[in-house]
N, C-alpha and C positions, 0 to 999 in steps of 0.2 A: 493525441490521446483524446478520448471521449469518454463521456459518461452516459452511456444509456440508461433508459429509465428502467430496464431490467438486468440484472447477471443471473441467468440461471433462475432458482427459486427467490433470488434476492430482489427487493423492489427498493428504487429510492425512496429515501425517507427524509424529506428537507428538514421538518421540525428537528429530527434528533441531529442533522448537519449543524442545525443553531444551537441546540443544547451542548454538544460537542466542541463548539468553537471551531469548526472547520473552516472557515474564512480566515480567521486569524492565523491560524497553522499554516495555511496556504501563503499567506503573507509572509510569515516569519520565514518559511523555507526558501521563499524568492529573496527576502533581503538578505539571508545569512549565505547565499550561495556565490556571492562576487560576481554576479550576473551570468554564471553558468547556467541557472535554471532559467527556462523560458516556456511560454505557453502552459502555466501550470493549471491544472483543472483539478476539482474535488468533488465527491459526492459522500454519503454515507447509504449504506443499504442496510436493509433489515430483511431477515427471513422469519416469518411468524409461523409458517406450515412447513410440513414436511419434517422428515425423520431427526434433522440437525435440531429442529427448533422444540422437541418433545419435552425438553426441561425449560422452555421459555424463549424468546425471540433470539435470535442470532444477528450480530451487528457487525458490520465492516465498514471502516472508514477508509475511502481511497483517495492518496492525492499523488498526481503525475505529471510529467510533462517532457517536454525535450532539455537536453542539456548538452553542453559543450565543455571544452576545456580537459580535465584530468581524465584519465581512461575509467573503464569500467571497474577495473580492479582497484583502482586508487578510490574512486568513490564509494564502494562497498569496504574498504579497508577503513575509511574515514567514518562511515557510519558505524561498523563494527565497533571501532575504536572508542566512540563516544557513548555505549551502552554494554554495562557489565552483562555477561553472560551471552554475548552473540555467537552464534553458530553459523557456518556457511550452509546452505541448501541448493538444491537444484533451481536453475531460474528456468527449467521447463524449455520447450520446444523451440522458443524464440531466441535461447541463448543468453549471453551476457553472465554476469555475476549476482548471486543472491545470498541474504543472511537474514537469520530472525532471532530476536530476542524473547525470552519468557516475560509474563507480566511479574513484576515484582514490585512491592512495596506500594501497590496503587496506580503503577504506570501500566498503560496498557501493553498486551503483547504486540509487537510489531514484526512485519517481514517489509524487506526493500529488496528491489533489483535495479540494475543498472546494465546498459549496454552502451555502445559507442554514442548513441545520440537521444536516448530516453532513460528517465528513472521512474520509478513507482514506489511507493509506500503505502501498506495495508495494514491496518491496525483495527484493534477489536478488543471490547472489554469483556466479552463473553469466551471467545474461543481461545485456546493454547496455542503456544508458537507452533507446535506439530500441526494441529489443524488449521492454522493459519497458512503455514506452508504449503500444505495441499493446497488450500483456496488460493494463493498466490498462482500456482500453476494453472489453475481453473480460470482465474479472472483475467489474467494478463493478456491472453489473446482477445478479449472481449474488449478491453478497455485501450489496448495498443494496437492501432491500425497503421499497417505500414502505408508509406507514402506511395502512390503507384506511378 
């Protein structure tokens, strides 16, 4: 996994990463993974221009890394089971399994994907779950680089 300085129209926003507690969330994911999550990276991106930002900046938090252990479907079942309202969505051209949950009660909208060796989560305080699902399919090939 990589965290490029730009994801399409989105640019990394380190101050937002601090404000959103991205580093603490990364540590929490690693600690709660029972050793399955490795090489976990994070970044927060903001789009302040373009059509999506016409009503204010759009923000995406990304956390992802390599995984081992359970199957992709088991990983996603665990994700969906922990968050009410989760619904499966297409993981895009890179395959695997994916699900999204809407923003409820102040919780960020989230989408996650997993395949046999990677996982990723994107979350947003500004995008709906359906908009985030679309972003997942756009962002994933930019952050998940196949070992060559």
